[in-house]
C-alpha positions as CSV (number, residue, x, y, z in Angstrom):
1,M,-1.7,-15.7,9.4
2,N,0.5,-16.2,6.5
3,K,-2.2,-18.0,4.6
4,L,-4.2,-14.8,4.5
5,I,-1.8,-12.8,2.4
6,L,-2.7,-14.4,-1.0
7,P,-6.5,-13.9,-0.6
8,I,-6.0,-10.4,0.6
9,L,-3.7,-9.6,-2.4
10,L,-6.2,-11.0,-4.8
11,L,-9.2,-9.3,-3.2
12,L,-7.6,-5.9,-3.1
13,S,-6.2,-6.2,-6.7
14,L,-9.7,-6.7,-8.2
15,P,-10.7,-2.9,-8.2
16,L,-7.3,-2.1,-9.8
17,V,-7.3,-4.9,-12.4
18,F,-10.9,-4.3,-13.5
19,Q,-10.6,-0.5,-13.2
20,S,-13.7,-0.1,-11.1
21,V,-15.4,3.3,-11.0
22,P,-14.4,4.2,-7.5
23,T,-10.7,3.4,-8.1
24,E,-10.8,5.2,-11.5
25,I,-12.3,8.3,-9.9
26,L,-9.7,8.2,-7.1
27,K,-6.9,7.9,-9.8
28,L,-8.3,10.8,-11.8
29,K,-8.7,13.1,-8.7
30,T,-5.1,12.3,-7.7
31,F,-3.9,13.3,-11.2
32,D,-5.9,16.5,-11.0
33,A,-4.3,17.4,-7.7
34,L,-0.7,16.6,-8.6
35,V,-0.4,17.5,-12.3
36,K,1.7,20.7,-12.5
37,E,0.4,23.8,-14.0
38,Y,1.8,25.2,-17.3
39,E,2.1,28.7,-18.6
40,P,0.4,29.7,-21.8
41,S,2.4,29.2,-25.0
42,G,1.6,32.8,-26.2
43,N,0.4,31.4,-29.6
44,F,-3.3,31.4,-28.8
45,V,-6.0,33.8,-27.6
46,V,-9.7,33.2,-26.8
47,L,-12.3,35.6,-28.1
48,N,-15.5,35.6,-26.1
49,I,-18.8,36.7,-27.7
50,T,-20.4,37.8,-24.4
51,E,-23.9,38.5,-23.2
52,E,-23.2,42.2,-23.7
53,D,-22.1,41.6,-27.3
54,V,-25.2,39.6,-28.1
55,E,-27.4,42.4,-26.7
56,R,-25.4,45.0,-28.7
57,E,-25.8,43.1,-31.9
58,G,-29.5,42.7,-31.5
59,G,-29.6,39.0,-30.4
60,Y,-28.3,35.6,-31.3
61,P,-27.4,34.2,-33.7
62,L,-25.3,37.0,-35.0
63,P,-25.7,37.7,-38.8
64,R,-23.1,35.9,-41.0
65,Q,-22.2,39.3,-42.5
66,R,-21.3,40.5,-39.0
67,L,-19.2,37.3,-38.4
68,A,-17.5,38.1,-41.7
69,E,-16.7,41.6,-40.4
70,I,-15.3,40.1,-37.1
71,Q,-13.2,37.6,-39.2
72,L,-11.7,40.5,-41.3
73,E,-11.2,42.7,-38.3
74,L,-9.3,39.9,-36.4
75,L,-7.0,39.4,-39.4
76,G,-6.6,43.2,-39.6
77,K,-5.5,43.2,-35.9
78,G,-2.8,40.7,-36.8
79,A,-4.4,37.3,-36.1
80,L,-2.6,34.3,-37.6
81,G,-5.9,32.5,-38.1
82,V,-9.3,31.9,-36.6
83,G,-11.1,28.9,-35.2
84,W,-14.9,29.2,-34.9
85,V,-16.3,26.9,-32.3
86,I,-19.8,27.9,-33.3
87,S,-22.5,25.8,-34.9
88,F,-24.1,26.9,-38.2
89,P,-26.9,24.5,-38.6
90,Q,-29.0,26.6,-40.9
91,A,-28.5,29.1,-43.7
92,D,-28.4,32.8,-42.7
93,R,-31.8,34.3,-43.4
94,M,-30.1,37.6,-44.2
95,G,-28.0,36.1,-46.9
96,G,-24.6,36.6,-45.5
97,D,-23.2,33.0,-45.9
98,E,-21.2,33.6,-49.0
99,E,-19.6,36.7,-47.5
100,F,-18.7,34.8,-44.4
101,L,-17.4,31.9,-46.3
102,R,-15.3,34.2,-48.4
103,S,-13.8,35.8,-45.4
104,L,-12.7,32.5,-44.0
105,G,-10.5,31.9,-47.0
106,Y,-8.3,34.9,-46.3
107,A,-6.3,33.2,-43.6
108,P,-6.0,29.7,-41.9
109,S,-9.5,29.1,-40.6
110,V,-11.2,26.1,-39.0
111,L,-14.9,25.5,-38.4
112,A,-16.1,23.2,-35.6
113,M,-18.3,20.2,-36.2
114,F,-20.3,18.9,-33.2
115,E,-20.7,15.2,-32.6
116,T,-24.3,14.0,-32.9
117,P,-25.2,10.3,-32.7
118,N,-26.9,8.6,-35.6
119,N,-25.9,11.3,-38.1
120,K,-23.5,11.1,-41.1
121,Y,-19.8,10.6,-40.7
122,P,-17.5,13.5,-41.6
123,K,-15.2,13.2,-44.6
124,T,-11.8,11.9,-43.6
125,T,-8.5,13.7,-43.5
126,G,-5.3,12.2,-44.8
127,T,-3.4,9.9,-42.4
128,V,-0.4,7.7,-42.5
129,T,0.0,4.9,-40.0
130,K,3.3,3.6,-38.8
131,G,2.6,0.1,-37.5
132,D,-0.7,-1.8,-37.4
133,D,-3.8,0.3,-38.1
134,I,-5.3,-0.2,-34.6
135,G,-6.7,1.8,-31.7
136,G,-8.6,5.1,-31.8
137,I,-12.1,6.1,-30.7
138,L,-14.9,5.7,-33.2
139,S,-16.8,8.8,-34.1
140,K,-20.6,8.7,-33.4
141,G,-21.3,10.8,-36.4
142,V,-21.7,14.7,-36.8
143,K,-24.5,17.0,-37.8
144,E,-23.3,18.4,-41.1
145,N,-22.4,22.1,-40.9
146,L,-23.6,24.7,-43.3
147,Y,-20.5,24.7,-45.4
148,T,-19.0,21.9,-47.5
149,Y,-16.1,20.0,-46.1
150,N,-13.9,20.5,-49.1
151,T,-13.9,24.3,-48.9
152,I,-13.0,25.0,-45.3
153,L,-11.1,22.9,-42.8
154,Q,-13.4,21.5,-40.1
155,G,-12.7,19.4,-37.0
156,I,-14.9,17.7,-34.4
157,A,-15.3,19.7,-31.3
158,I,-15.5,16.7,-29.0
159,A,-15.2,16.6,-25.2
160,P,-15.8,13.1,-23.9
161,T,-16.2,12.7,-20.1
162,E,-14.4,10.4,-17.7
163,A,-15.9,8.2,-14.9
164,D,-16.7,11.2,-12.8
165,Q,-18.3,13.0,-15.7
166,L,-15.5,15.5,-16.1
167,V,-13.5,16.2,-19.3
168,R,-9.8,15.5,-19.0
169,R,-8.8,13.6,-22.2
170,I,-9.6,14.5,-25.8
171,P,-8.8,12.4,-28.8
172,L,-6.6,14.1,-31.4
173,L,-8.1,12.0,-34.1
174,L,-11.3,10.0,-34.4
175,R,-11.9,6.8,-36.4
176,T,-14.7,6.6,-38.9
177,P,-15.8,3.6,-41.0
178,D,-13.9,5.3,-43.9
179,G,-10.8,6.5,-42.1
180,W,-9.6,9.2,-39.6
181,V,-11.0,12.6,-38.9
182,A,-9.3,15.3,-36.8
183,S,-10.6,16.9,-33.7
184,F,-10.9,20.6,-33.8
185,G,-7.8,21.4,-31.7
186,T,-5.7,19.1,-33.9
187,Q,-7.0,20.6,-37.1
188,I,-5.7,24.0,-36.0
189,Y,-2.1,22.9,-36.7
190,K,-3.0,21.4,-40.1
191,A,-4.4,24.9,-40.9
192,L,-1.5,26.8,-39.5
193,F,1.3,24.7,-41.2
194,N,-0.7,23.9,-44.3
195,V,-0.2,20.2,-44.0
196,K,-2.2,17.5,-45.6
197,T,-1.4,14.5,-43.5
198,Y,-1.2,13.3,-39.9
199,I,1.3,10.5,-39.0
200,I,0.0,7.9,-36.5
201,T,2.6,5.7,-34.7
202,T,1.2,2.5,-33.2
203,N,2.3,-0.5,-31.3
204,D,0.6,-3.7,-30.0
205,N,-1.4,-1.7,-27.4
206,G,-2.7,0.9,-29.8
207,I,-1.7,4.5,-30.6
208,Q,1.6,5.8,-29.2
209,E,2.0,9.3,-30.7
210,I,0.6,11.5,-33.5
211,A,3.0,13.6,-35.6
212,I,2.0,16.9,-37.4
213,R,4.6,18.6,-39.5
214,G,5.8,21.7,-37.9
215,I,5.6,20.6,-34.2
216,P,7.2,17.7,-32.2
217,P,5.4,14.4,-32.1
218,V,2.6,14.3,-29.6
219,K,2.5,11.5,-27.1
220,T,-1.0,10.0,-26.4
221,D,-2.6,7.1,-24.7
222,S,-3.5,3.9,-26.7
223,F,-6.8,5.5,-27.9
224,G,-5.1,8.6,-29.3
225,R,-6.3,10.8,-26.4
226,K,-4.3,13.8,-25.1
227,W,-4.4,14.7,-21.4
228,I,-5.5,18.3,-21.2
229,S,-3.3,20.8,-19.3
230,W,-5.7,23.5,-18.3
231,V,-3.6,26.5,-19.3
232,N,-5.0,29.9,-18.7
233,T,-5.1,31.0,-22.3
234,P,-5.4,34.8,-22.6
235,E,-8.9,36.0,-23.4
236,T,-10.2,39.1,-25.2
237,N,-13.5,40.4,-26.5
238,L,-15.0,42.2,-29.5
239,Q,-14.1,45.6,-28.1
240,E,-10.4,45.0,-27.3
241,M,-9.4,42.3,-29.9
242,E,-5.8,41.9,-28.6
243,V,-4.9,39.1,-31.1
244,N,-1.7,40.2,-32.8
245,G,0.5,37.3,-33.7
246,K,-2.0,34.7,-32.3
247,F,-4.4,32.1,-33.5
248,V,-7.9,33.0,-32.2
249,F,-10.5,30.7,-30.8
250,V,-13.9,32.3,-31.2
251,G,-16.8,31.1,-29.0
252,V,-19.9,32.3,-27.3
253,T,-20.1,32.9,-23.5
254,A,-23.6,34.4,-23.6
255,N,-26.1,32.6,-21.4
256,G,-28.0,29.8,-22.9
257,V,-26.2,29.7,-26.3
258,M,-23.4,27.1,-25.8
259,P,-23.5,24.5,-23.0
260,Q,-20.7,24.7,-20.5
261,V,-18.7,21.5,-19.9
262,A,-17.6,20.2,-16.5
263,T,-13.8,19.9,-16.1
264,P,-11.4,19.6,-13.1
265,V,-11.1,23.4,-13.2
266,G,-14.8,24.1,-13.3
267,L,-17.4,24.8,-16.0
268,V,-15.7,25.7,-19.3
269,E,-17.1,26.7,-22.7
270,P,-16.4,24.5,-25.7
271,H,-14.0,27.0,-27.5
272,K,-11.9,27.3,-24.3
273,I,-11.6,23.5,-24.1
274,Q,-10.4,23.4,-27.8
275,A,-7.9,26.1,-27.0
276,A,-6.7,24.1,-24.0
277,L,-6.2,21.1,-26.3
278,A,-4.2,23.2,-28.8
279,E,-2.0,24.5,-25.9
280,S,-1.5,21.0,-24.5
281,I,-0.3,19.7,-27.9
282,L,2.6,22.1,-27.7
283,I,3.7,21.2,-24.2
284,Q,6.5,18.6,-24.6
285,D,6.3,17.3,-21.0
286,S,2.5,17.5,-21.0
287,P,1.0,14.6,-18.9
288,Y,0.1,11.3,-20.6
289,I,-0.8,7.8,-19.5
290,P,1.8,5.3,-20.9
291,D,0.5,2.0,-22.3
292,Y,2.4,0.2,-19.5
293,S,0.8,2.1,-16.7
294,L,-1.6,-0.7,-15.5
295,A,1.3,-3.3,-15.5
296,L,3.5,-0.9,-13.5
297,E,0.7,0.0,-11.1
298,L,0.0,-3.7,-10.5
299,L,3.7,-4.4,-9.9
300,I,3.9,-1.5,-7.4
301,Y,0.8,-2.7,-5.7
302,L,2.0,-6.3,-5.3
303,A,5.5,-5.4,-4.2
304,S,4.5,-2.6,-1.7
305,V,1.5,-4.5,-0.2
306,S,3.6,-7.7,0.3
307,L,6.4,-5.7,1.9
308,V,3.9,-4.0,4.3
309,W,2.5,-7.4,5.3
310,A,5.9,-9.0,5.8
311,F,7.2,-6.1,7.9
312,I,4.3,-6.0,10.3
313,S,3.9,-9.8,10.4
314,Y,7.5,-10.9,10.9
315,L,9.3,-7.9,12.5
316,G,8.8,-6.3,15.9
317,I,5.9,-3.9,16.1
318,T,8.1,-0.8,16.2
319,W,10.3,-1.9,13.4
320,G,7.4,-3.4,11.4
321,I,5.3,-0.3,11.6
322,S,8.3,2.0,10.9
323,L,9.3,0.1,7.8
324,A,5.7,-0.1,6.6
325,L,5.3,3.7,6.9
326,I,8.6,4.1,5.0
327,T,7.2,1.8,2.3
328,M,4.1,3.9,2.1
329,G,6.1,7.1,2.0
330,L,8.4,5.8,-0.8
331,T,5.3,4.7,-2.8
332,G,3.6,8.0,-2.4
333,F,6.8,9.9,-3.4
334,Y,7.3,7.8,-6.5
335,G,3.7,8.4,-7.6
336,Y,4.1,12.2,-6.9
337,Y,7.4,12.4,-8.8
338,T,6.2,10.5,-11.9
339,I,2.9,12.6,-12.1
340,T,4.8,15.9,-11.7
341,T,7.2,14.8,-14.5
342,G,4.2,14.1,-16.8
343,I,4.0,10.3,-16.6
344,L,0.6,9.5,-15.2
345,I,1.2,6.5,-13.0
346,D,-1.3,6.1,-10.2
347,V,-0.3,4.7,-6.8
348,T,-3.3,5.8,-4.8
349,W,-4.9,2.4,-4.8
350,S,-1.6,0.9,-3.8
351,L,-1.5,3.3,-0.8
352,V,-5.1,2.5,0.2
353,S,-4.3,-1.3,-0.1
354,Q,-1.1,-0.8,2.0
355,F,-3.1,0.8,4.7
356,I,-5.8,-1.8,4.6
357,T,-3.3,-4.7,4.6
358,G,-1.2,-3.1,7.3
359,A,-4.2,-2.6,9.5
360,I,-5.2,-6.3,9.0
361,A,-1.7,-7.5,9.6
362,F,-1.4,-5.3,12.7
363,Y,-4.7,-6.6,14.1
364,L,-3.7,-10.2,13.5
365,R,-0.3,-9.6,15.0
366,F,-1.8,-7.9,18.0
367,R,-4.4,-10.7,18.4
368,E,-1.6,-13.3,18.2
369,Q,0.5,-11.4,20.7
370,Y,-2.4,-11.0,23.0
371,K,-3.1,-14.8,22.9
372,L,0.5,-15.5,23.4
373,R,0.7,-13.2,26.4
374,Q,-2.4,-14.8,27.9
375,Q,-0.8,-18.2,27.3
376,I,2.4,-17.1,28.9
377,K,0.5,-15.8,32.0
378,K,-1.5,-19.0,32.2
379,Q,1.5,-21.2,32.0
380,F,4.0,-19.3,34.2
381,E,2.1,-17.2,36.7
382,H,2.1,-19.9,39.3
383,Y,5.7,-21.0,38.6
384,L,7.7,-17.8,38.0
385,D,8.2,-14.6,39.9
386,P,5.5,-12.1,38.8
387,R,8.1,-9.7,37.5
388,Q,9.5,-12.4,35.3
389,V,6.0,-13.2,34.0
390,K,5.5,-9.5,33.1
391,R,8.8,-9.4,31.4
392,L,7.9,-12.5,29.3
393,Q,4.5,-10.9,28.4
394,K,6.2,-7.7,27.3
395,D,8.8,-9.5,25.2
396,P,7.5,-12.9,24.1
397,D,10.6,-13.3,21.9
398,L,12.5,-14.2,25.1
399,L,10.4,-17.4,25.1
400,K,10.6,-20.2,22.5
401,L,7.5,-22.2,23.1
402,G,8.1,-24.3,20.0
403,G,11.2,-25.9,21.6
404,E,14.9,-25.3,21.8
405,K,18.1,-27.0,23.0
406,R,19.3,-25.1,26.0
407,R,21.9,-25.5,28.8
408,C,20.1,-25.3,32.1
409,T,20.4,-26.4,35.7
410,F,17.7,-28.7,37.0
411,L,16.6,-29.1,40.6
412,F,14.5,-32.0,41.9
413,T,13.1,-32.2,45.5
414,D,11.1,-34.9,47.3
415,V,9.5,-35.0,50.7
416,R,10.9,-37.8,52.8
417,G,8.7,-39.9,54.9
418,F,5.6,-38.6,53.2
419,T,3.9,-42.1,52.9
420,A,4.3,-42.7,56.7
421,L,3.0,-39.2,57.4
422,S,-0.1,-39.7,55.3
423,E,-0.9,-42.9,57.1
424,T,-0.8,-41.4,60.6
425,L,-2.4,-37.9,60.1
426,P,-5.8,-36.8,58.9
427,P,-6.0,-35.8,55.2
428,E,-6.5,-32.2,56.1
429,E,-3.3,-32.0,58.1
430,V,-1.3,-33.9,55.5
431,T,-2.5,-31.4,52.8
432,E,-1.7,-28.5,55.0
433,I,1.9,-29.8,55.7
434,M,2.4,-30.5,52.0
435,N,1.2,-27.1,50.9
436,K,3.6,-25.4,53.5
437,A,6.5,-27.6,52.3
438,L,5.9,-26.8,48.6
439,T,5.3,-23.1,49.3
440,V,8.7,-22.9,51.0
441,Q,10.3,-24.5,48.0
442,V,8.5,-22.4,45.4
443,E,9.5,-19.2,47.3
444,C,13.1,-20.2,47.3
445,V,13.1,-21.1,43.5
446,Q,11.5,-17.9,42.5
447,K,13.7,-15.8,44.8
448,R,16.8,-17.2,42.9
449,G,15.2,-16.6,39.4
450,G,14.3,-20.2,38.7
451,M,11.0,-21.6,37.3
452,V,9.0,-24.2,39.1
453,D,8.3,-26.7,36.2
454,K,5.9,-29.1,37.9
455,F,4.8,-30.9,41.0
456,I,4.9,-34.7,40.9
457,G,2.9,-35.8,44.0
458,D,5.2,-34.7,46.9
459,A,8.1,-34.0,44.5
460,M,9.0,-30.8,42.7
461,M,11.0,-30.0,39.5
462,A,12.6,-26.6,38.9
463,I,14.6,-25.1,36.0
464,F,17.2,-22.4,36.1
465,N,18.1,-20.5,32.9
466,A,14.7,-21.1,31.3
467,P,12.5,-19.7,29.9
468,M,14.7,-16.6,30.3
469,D,18.4,-16.3,30.4
470,L,19.8,-16.5,33.9
471,K,23.5,-15.6,34.6
472,H,25.3,-17.9,37.0
473,H,22.3,-20.3,37.0
474,E,24.5,-23.1,38.4
475,E,25.4,-21.1,41.5
476,L,21.9,-19.8,42.0
477,A,20.4,-23.4,41.8
478,V,22.9,-24.6,44.4
479,Q,22.1,-21.6,46.7
480,C,18.4,-22.4,46.2
481,A,19.0,-26.0,47.3
482,K,20.7,-24.9,50.5
483,E,18.1,-22.3,51.2
484,I,15.2,-24.9,50.8
485,Q,16.9,-27.1,53.5
486,E,17.4,-24.1,55.8
487,N,13.8,-22.8,55.4
488,I,12.2,-26.2,55.8
489,R,14.0,-26.7,59.1
490,K,12.9,-23.2,60.2
491,A,9.3,-24.0,59.2
492,N,9.3,-26.9,61.7
493,I,6.6,-28.7,59.8
494,G,8.0,-32.2,60.6
495,V,9.3,-33.2,57.2
496,A,12.6,-33.4,55.5
497,I,13.6,-32.7,51.9
498,G,15.9,-34.4,49.5
499,V,17.4,-32.2,46.7
500,G,19.2,-33.2,43.5
501,V,20.9,-30.6,41.3
502,N,22.4,-31.2,37.9
503,T,23.5,-29.1,34.9
504,G,23.5,-29.9,31.2
505,E,21.7,-29.5,27.8
506,A,18.1,-30.4,27.4
507,V,15.2,-29.8,25.0
508,I,13.0,-27.1,26.4
509,G,9.5,-26.0,25.2
510,N,5.8,-26.9,25.1
511,M,5.4,-30.7,25.6
512,G,2.2,-32.6,25.2
513,S,-0.7,-33.0,22.8
514,D,-2.3,-30.4,20.6
515,T,-5.0,-29.7,23.2
516,R,-3.0,-30.2,26.4
517,F,0.6,-29.3,26.9
518,D,3.0,-27.8,29.4
519,Y,6.3,-25.9,29.2
520,S,8.9,-28.4,30.4
521,A,12.3,-30.0,29.7
522,I,13.5,-33.5,28.6
523,G,16.9,-34.9,28.3
524,D,19.7,-36.8,30.1
525,A,20.6,-33.8,32.3
526,V,17.0,-33.8,33.6
527,N,17.0,-37.5,34.3
528,T,20.3,-37.3,36.1
529,A,19.0,-34.5,38.4
530,A,16.1,-36.8,39.3
531,R,18.4,-39.7,39.9
532,L,20.6,-37.6,42.2
533,E,17.6,-36.6,44.3
534,S,16.7,-40.3,44.7
535,A,20.3,-41.1,45.7
536,T,20.3,-38.7,48.6
537,K,18.7,-41.4,50.8
538,E,21.4,-43.9,49.9
539,V,24.3,-41.5,50.3
540,G,22.8,-40.1,53.6
541,V,22.8,-36.4,52.7
542,D,20.1,-33.9,52.0
543,I,21.6,-32.4,48.8
544,L,23.5,-34.1,46.0
545,I,25.1,-31.9,43.2
546,G,26.3,-33.1,39.8
547,E,29.8,-32.6,38.4
548,E,28.8,-30.0,35.7
549,T,27.0,-27.9,38.4
550,E,30.0,-28.0,40.7
551,K,32.4,-27.0,38.0
552,Y,30.6,-23.7,37.3
553,C,28.8,-22.8,40.5
554,G,31.8,-21.0,42.1
555,L,31.1,-22.4,45.6
556,H,33.2,-24.5,47.8
557,L,31.5,-28.0,47.8
558,K,32.5,-31.3,49.5
559,K,33.3,-34.1,47.1
560,L,31.8,-37.5,47.8
561,K,32.5,-41.0,46.6
562,P,31.2,-41.5,43.0
563,I,27.9,-43.4,42.8
564,K,26.3,-45.6,40.2
565,V,22.8,-44.6,39.1
566,K,20.1,-46.1,36.9
567,G,20.7,-45.4,33.2
568,K,24.4,-44.6,33.6
569,E,27.3,-47.0,32.8
570,K,29.9,-45.0,34.6
571,P,29.8,-43.8,38.2
572,L,28.8,-40.2,38.7
573,K,31.0,-37.7,40.5
574,I,28.8,-36.0,43.2
575,Y,29.2,-33.2,45.7
576,T,27.3,-31.7,48.7
577,F,27.7,-29.0,51.3
């Protein structure tokens, strides 16, 4: 069982190490569910050009002269600046471009560029890198907007998708072959604070944070991406224009004009996504994925899964499952706590792996316990009282099949005159007599809590105080010996029984080969009990009891003359009834 933990750990770690699509989606969905909601900063507002507005203006695109009027009207209503998340791929056929361009220069304004593969790269913005110039996401190129880059600030309105095709992270800056270019949401702050440069701080893993003068440094992942907090930025329209003291993101919500983008909160228009990015930049505890996240996730995975396996494999079922559930609970709580504090550390795969590992460990433990119970039943059902067998099956820890040193009382019996009996009677009668004699003995042993260890021809060996603890086993063994003699006489089956009883330490456990073994005992105390039974004929009594047994049995016994037995240098003190 223990050999399985390493391959299980390796197998379950593969989806985490290699960031497989299913585990990545699971991680992202977890973040979506647990990332806390934030209130709007109050610095931004979204202006929607609706379907009704397009109909009122006579269709789309709106004339540039009309856009210039909207720009000036917004500024007149107190807007701090305007960001246009609208594409201007062609010159205005009505000649309003110059007027619109002029209106953009009256206040901080930003135009969106839209990423298009295989087109030219945008002109770069000024950046300063603290550390090695590494990391970042390469721009695929943009379709050049109507206006020159030098006149009006422009930023790439990019919204890359994750493994599940949802937008969650947007890069603040993108790399080009010539340098860095800002995303639209980032460029807003360059316009508002009239700064020329972004400061990028890096380490060995990539980008750490991006600083813009006027706001605190913004933590990002190693690619310079910011996790978007989907703040409900206030919205307005061309009729209301509630924009006083706010930067305005202008975009089109009319059907078929701008494609909606899938996000965790539903389909969102591009200008609302850029507004969410601008809001997220201002949130100090906004979520981010630290560069050590994978290493920490692996550490949590290895530690928690190993603990679950150890608890269920080595402890009792109740304690093992309880501690495994506590481990899962603590893991889940840690993941929940870190995510709600803005540090995106995922523990979902660790929890899944804990469940899988726990289920495997429980099954193997259950199978092992079942096999052990069946082994116990097979070994002891004929030699122990059924109640004792059930107790052993319920709690196998009471039994040490592997072997232990234990103080027990051993009882040996032998049928006297069996040879002569077998020569004079038919085999069937001999078998019947022997079975009756042995049945009497077994019943007496089990009644007193002992275990019938084995039958050796017409002889029997019994153990008291194994496999389970038995209080006063010395006294119970002596009472059993006396009861055997009494019940044999009552049975009137024509045989006599010699009994030897001795107490001492012996090695108890499964004895035999790998394929065939029995639960038994070996040791000097066992041999002495057998010698005492053999000596009953010489001494002329039915029962002989050893010194250690007499000392602790608490019964009044008759002391006999010490005898010399095989294997012992000194004579043995012996007792009988």
